N, C-alpha and C positions, 0 to 999 in steps of 0.2 A: 694702883694700876694692871686692869684688866689685858688683858693683850690677847687679840683674836688670830686665830690662825688664821692664817693663810688659802683659802682659799685658792684650788688649778683652775684656769678656764673650763668649762665646758666643752669634752671635746665636741668640733663639730663635726656631721654625719656625710660622708663621702656624697659630691655631688655626682657621679657619675656611679653606681651599682654592673656589679658584673656575675651575671651566674653563668653554666653550663647547662644546658636541659638537652642530657646526650649531646650529639655533635653542633647543634647547634646553641648560638654565644648570646646570648640578653645581654644587649649594653638599656641600661634602664637610667633617665634625665632622672637624678635627685634634686632638685631646687623647688618644690612645692609650693612653699615661700611667694615665692622669687614669680611665679608658673613657671618655670626653670624656662626663662630668659637664659638667652645663651651671652654669660658673660665670656670674659677673657680668660678663666680655665676653666668653665665646663668645654668651650672650643677646643683647648690645650688637654684638654681629658677624652675626647669623642677623637681628635685627633689621635694622642697615642693611643688606644685601643685599634680603631682602626690599622695603624703602622702593625702595631704587635699580633695582630688576627691573620692580615694579608698570607705570610707566611707560614703559620700556623696551619699543618694540616691535620689536629685533627677538628676543626671547627672548620667547618662545609656548609654554614650559611650566619647567619646574624640577622637578629630581631631586634628593635632601636623600638621602646618603649617609653613610658614616662609615668612617676608617682603624680598626684592630687586632681587637680579639676583641670587643669589643661595641660598642651602636651606640650605644649613650646611657645611662648609671647613673643619669641622672634630677640634682638636685640636687649641686652639690659641698659636701658635707656637712662637710668641714673647713675652704670659708668662711666657713658658715655659724655653723659651731661657736665660731673665731677672734675671734665679735664677740658672745658672751657675757661676755668684760670690758668690754664698753659701760655707759652710767651708765644706760640701760635693758635691760641684759639683753639689746639684739641685736633688741627689741623693730623699731624704723624702721626697722631695715636689713633685714630678716628683710621686715617689710611692702614694704620696697621691693623687693626683689628679685624678690616674690612678683608682685606686678601688674606689674615688666616681665616675665619667662616669660608670664605671660597675656596680655599686648600682643604678643608675640612670636608665641603662638600666632596666636592673633588676625587678627596681620596673615598667617600663612597661608592663613587659611579666607577673609579676604578681596582676599586675592591674587585682581586677573581671568585668570589662568593658572592651568593645575593645577595642584597638585606631586603628584610622585610619593613614596612612602618604599620607600629600596632598604634593605632591613636585616636585614645581614649574620650578626650576632649576637644576645644579648641584649640586650632592649630592657625599662629598668624604670623605675616611678613616672613622673615630667617627660618620661624616656626612650618609654616609651610614649605618652603623652600628645600625646607631638610625630606618632609614628605616628598617631596616632588622630588629629592636628588634617588631617593630609595628606589630601587628597579621594583616592588612590588608595595603596596598599602592595604593594610584591613583596616577599617574605620569603625566605631561606634556607632549606633543610631544618634546622639549625644553627641559627636564629634558635628566641629563645624571651622571652615578652612575661609582666610583674608588674608589680602594686601592690602590694610588699611594704614600705611606710611602720608599718603594722599595727605590725609585727615590732620596730620600732626605738621606737614609741611617739610615728608620726606620722603619721597618717592619710593617706593619699593624696588629698585633697580638690582639687587643685589639677585635677591629671588625671583624677578621676572626672567633671569636668565634658568633657575630651573623649570619654573611654572610653564614660562613660552616652547620650552622643550616636551610640555606633558601633555596639555590643553590645546584647543582652538583658537585664535587668533583673536579671533572677536571675545571671546570667553575672557582670556587671557586679560583681557586687555581691561572689559568691563570689571574686573575682579581688582583689575592694579589703579583705575581714575577714579571708583567711586567707592574703593576702599572697606565696599558692603560685604558680607561673608556670605558663606553659603552655606547648606548642609550637606549631609554627608552623601545622603542621596543625589543630590546635584551635583557632588564631587566624582560619583562615579560614572555618574550620566556622562560627564566633561572629560574622562580620562582618568582625573586627577587620582582616582583610590580603585583597588579591582574589586573591595566586595563589602558587603556593607554588614553588620554581622550586631545582637543581643548587646545590648550596654551592659561590661563587665566582663566577657568572651571575648573581644578585642585581643587581648592577648593571646589566649590561648591558640586564638582560628589563628593569628600570624604565626605561631611556631608551628601548630601544623601547615599551615601552609608554607613554611621552611623545610618541616621534615619531608613532603613533596620531589622538593629539588633536591634536598641530601642527598634522598637514594641514588639521583642521577651520578653521570660519571663526572666527577670535580674536574678532568682534564676538560672536559665536552663542555661544562658550565662553564668554566671559565673562557674557554676561546669563543663560545658563544656570543658571553654576556660584553667583550672585547670588543665583538665585531661587530654587534651591536649598533652599539655607542658609536664606534670608528664608521660607519657605514651612513647613518643616520646625518652626515653629516656633510658626505659625497653628495656629485651629482650620480642624475641616474646610471651613466654608460660606468662610472666609476667605480659608484658601487658591488654593481653586476660583478666589473673585474675586478675586484679587491672579496667577493664574497665568493668565487668560484678559488682565488690561493686559498683562503680561509679550508671553504670544504674539500680541495685537493688536501690540502695539510691534514685536516682534517682525518679525510681517508686513510691516512699511511697510519695514524696512531694505533696503538694494541687496542682500548678497547672502544672504537669504534669495527675493529676486527674483532672482538670477543662480542661487542655488539649486534652486530648485522649475524655473526654464525649464531648464536643464539637465539636471534632473532626464530632464523629459517628451521633450528631443531626446536623450536617451541619450547627452550628453558631458558629459566633466569639466567642474564648475566651476570659476569662475576668482575667487576670494576678494576683493575690497578692501577685507576686516574692516571695514565700515562699514555 
């Protein structure tokens, strides 16, 4: 009787790739066969990577990219549907996933370094939310964006939060109510992305944009990014009051003293990042 040698299971590739390009950390979604849907595991990987980067002074900016034809198709519907058999029909699990995803999106916003999305394909639902959550976004001409939850009876309520803070209300509502995709060119026109580039060049363009910001004082960028998002939620008077406090604090920083001195002396500044 022949004995077959047991074969070890084929190791699965990592679902999130990380590499450094100088001082830029590139995070690449790597579930191409699943259209980079944001599974529970991928959400956790992304959040963990952002936490690790938060206090890593060697990283001055982040690029979020993706492998395959889609940037991200949003939540993993097969994973969610599998929990319909739970005693509560999945309610607890659905809440857990939505809150975990929301926390990860907020980690992008609260990261004290700029985050740039490099969008090579379609970004739908929570995938569109991820793009909207990034500080900057570069899209391929082949990219598209949609919040199509309404088509399957599931309004894109969490993606709506980021989307409505990036684009005008009427455009956001049209995307949310119709579910119809928009092109990269339209996304640029309404403010969802910063730049549209030739297909295949979006990753390099996003890295180049991140590198421009990485040349600035890390302290100043951190202070400015935090202030940008905080003042946006305030009344006009409160925003000015808060911004004046931030600017006063910024003026006391060594990098402001150095930068202003370099400007007056017509030389390049030497940042201390403090």
